C-alpha positions, 0 to 999 in steps of 0.5 A, spaced: 471 879 401 478 878 399 483 874 404 490 871 403 490 863 402 497 861 404 500 854 404 506 854 409 512 850 410 517 853 405 523 857 407 523 864 404 530 866 401 532 872 397 532 879 397 526 884 398 526 892 397 523 896 402 518 902 401 517 908 404 515 909 411 508 910 412 508 913 419 513 918 416 509 919 410 503 921 413 506 927 417 510 929 411 503 929 407 500 933 412 506 938 412 506 939 405 499 943 406 503 949 410 506 952 403 503 955 397 508 952 393 509 945 389 512 940 394 514 933 390 514 927 395 518 921 393 518 914 396 511 914 398 508 908 399 502 906 395 498 903 401 491 905 403 492 910 409 496 914 404 491 914 399 486 916 404 490 922 407 491 924 399 483 924 398 482 928 405 487 933 402 484 933 395 477 935 399 479 941 401 483 944 395 490 941 395 492 939 388 494 932 388 498 930 381 501 922 381 507 923 377 508 916 378 506 910 383 511 912 389 511 920 387 506 925 388 506 933 386 502 937 391 500 944 391 496 947 397 495 954 394 488 954 393 486 951 400 478 953 401 476 950 407 479 948 414 474 942 415 475 935 414 469 931 415 468 925 410 467 918 413 473 915 409 478 919 414 475 916 420 479 910 417 486 912 419 489 915 426 494 919 423 488 924 420 490 928 426 496 931 423 492 935 419 489 939 425 497 941 426 498 943 419 492 947 418 492 950 425 499 952 424 498 955 417 491 958 417 490 958 425 483 954 424 482 946 423 476 942 424 477 934 423 473 928 424 475 924 430 480 919 427 480 911 427 485 906 425 486 899 428 483 898 435 490 896 439 488 900 445 486 907 447 490 913 444 488 919 447 489 926 443 489 930 450 496 931 449 495 934 442 490 939 445 494 941 451 500 943 446 495 946 441 492 950 447 499 952 450 501 955 443 495 959 443 489 955 441 483 958 445 478 952 444 482 946 442 477 941 444 473 935 441 466 937 439 460 933 436 465 928 433 470 933 431 477 935 433 476 943 433 482 948 434 482 955 433 487 961 434 487 968 433 495 967 433 500 962 435 505 963 439 511 959 442 511 956 448 514 951 453 511 944 452 512 938 457 509 932 454 506 927 460 508 921 456 512 920 450 507 920 444 509 920 437 503 923 434 503 929 439 510 930 438 509 931 430 503 935 431 506 940 435 512 940 430 507 942 425 503 947 429 509 950 432 513 951 425 510 958 423 508 960 430 511 967 433 517 966 437 520 959 440 517 953 442 520 947 446 518 940 446 520 936 452 519 929 453 519 928 445 518 922 441 525 920 438 522 915 433 525 916 426 519 918 423 519 924 427 526 926 425 524 925 418 518 930 419 522 935 422 527 934 416 522 935 411 519 942 415 527 944 415 528 943 408 521 947 407 525 953 411 523 951 418 528 952 424 527 945 428 533 943 432 533 937 436 529 932 433 531 925 435 532 927 442 527 928 447 528 936 447 526 939 440 527 947 439 523 950 434 523 957 432 517 960 428 518 962 421 513 967 417 513 962 411 515 955 408 517 954 401 516 948 396 521 942 396 522 935 393 523 930 398 524 923 399 521 919 405 526 914 409 525 907 408 519 903 413 523 901 419 517 896 421 516 893 414 523 892 414 523 888 421 517 884 418 521 881 413 527 880 418 522 876 422 519 872 416 526 869 415 527 867 422 520 864 422 521 860 416 528 858 417 530 863 411 535 867 408 532 874 407 536 880 405 532 887 406 534 892 401 533 900 401 534 900 409 537 904 414 540 899 419 541 904 425 533 904 425 533 897 426 538 896 431 533 893 436 530 889 432 537 886 429 539 885 437 533 881 438 534 876 432 541 875 434 539 873 441 534 868 439 539 865 434 539 868 427 545 871 424 545 878 422 549 881 416 549 889 415 551 893 409 550 901 408 543 900 406 541 893 407 541 887 412 541 880 411 538 875 416 539 868 416 536 863 420 539 856 420 538 854 427 532 852 432 530 859 435 532 860 442 527 863 448 528 871 450 524 876 454 522 883 450 519 889 452 516 894 448 519 901 449 519 908 445 525 908 440 530 906 440 527 901 444 524 895 441 518 897 437 511 896 439 509 895 432 514 889 432 511 886 438 506 881 434 512 879 429 517 877 435 511 873 439 510 869 432 517 867 432 518 866 440 512 861 439 516 857 435 522 858 440 525 853 445 523 854 452 519 860 455 519 867 453 516 873 456 513 879 451 511 885 455 507 890 452 508 897 455 505 902 449 498 899 447 493 895 452 490 891 446 496 889 442 495 881 444 488 881 440 491 876 435 493 871 440 487 867 440 488 867 432 495 864 433 492 859 438 488 856 433 494 855 429 497 851 435 501 856 439 502 856 447 501 863 449 498 865 456 496 873 456 496 876 463 494 883 463 500 886 458 504 880 458 505 874 454 508 868 457 510 863 451 511 856 451 515 854 444 512 849 440 515 845 434 510 847 429 504 851 427 498 848 423 494 851 418 487 854 420 482 859 418 483 866 422 482 873 421 487 879 422 485 884 428 489 889 426 495 892 421 501 889 425 498 883 428 495 881 421 502 881 418 505 877 424 499 872 422 501 871 415 508 870 418 505 864 422 501 861 416 508 861 412 511 857 417 505 852 418 504 845 416 498 846 411 493 851 409 491 857 412 486 863 410 486 870 413 480 874 413 480 882 414 486 883 410 484 890 409 488 891 415 494 889 413 493 893 406 493 899 410 501 899 411 504 894 407 504 895 399 504 889 395 505 884 401 503 878 398 507 879 391 514 881 395 513 874 399 511 870 393 518 873 390 521 870 396 518 863 395 512 864 399 506 860 397 501 865 398 495 868 394 490 873 394 483 870 393 476 873 393 472 867 392 471 859 394 473 857 387 479 861 387 481 858 394 480 851 391 484 853 385 490 856 389 490 849 393 490 845 387 496 849 384 500 848 390 498 841 392 
């Protein structure tokens, strides 16, 4: 089993190029099914979730051509099935976007219930409620499958009971070709929601208001092929920004949209880091001891739940007492036990972590419980005294492309190893 071997203690310094946004890419790939013409998607991250999504699309007849590592050409002109039930698709949460796309185009979809990281309950009732409002007669869960069928889809006024990125994107997909106008209220405003809407508009959809809490969609009869580049990944960028904070480093993250990172930058400034912004880059310098703060995760433009483990790792090394409140997912603090093994002083009460800063972390053998927590534990290991091994890195590789390579280029001592022999070789090489 592969694991990361890490020797901590080095400040990370240099530049890192940020890839395309995984969460935007998954919705965009699903949307590409809705035209019979060629679609070229650029800036596609080469991570496990994306590759599984492409595999699922191929299984129903979508032609997938890899032009280069980060560019694919897709053609869904010969889709022969609206049923996706392979075990592999259970590994990713965003497989449910295929329901909205298939329902929107073919008025029929059956997709295996999705999996992904176990960070809390992520019910699909909002999705099903929206599909039924658009005319799906039997949108439901049956036999481990999400099922939705309709004679026709018609625009509707849909109010989401809670802000949901997944439901917002799925309803954009289903409504894009529905008859008449659809209004989605209390819609999610995340950058990847806007990117999926922009992609659909470039294909000929008529969507207005993406990025606000009210989105209006006028259905069109057909969508056409395009070439489209995915936005940079806000969470990958934020992870490297916190890598600078945690290791007392100086990192410039390139190929980013600084506007998308404002809540992250604000917290880094609050805890004592220096931030320099340019048109498409953000530099983070951590030359002082970190200061304590309070943070609460919120839907965009609030502080992202996907950045909560990273800021907790940083605050574990800050002076004083910090409080982190999680308002999105109830199981997001599962990594705290692993961080405690490294010397952190954190007490979790319900959805709140109370953090007493310590002077240092120490190396330990730990496991990644999910995607973002796994990345955060890597940051902790990079700041720790001694050696750390991290198991279950398959979670990290779901959403970070060449994570260890990018970190090594910044001066990190990290290696992916698959045996005790290679682990001992690594330890000897960096001793």
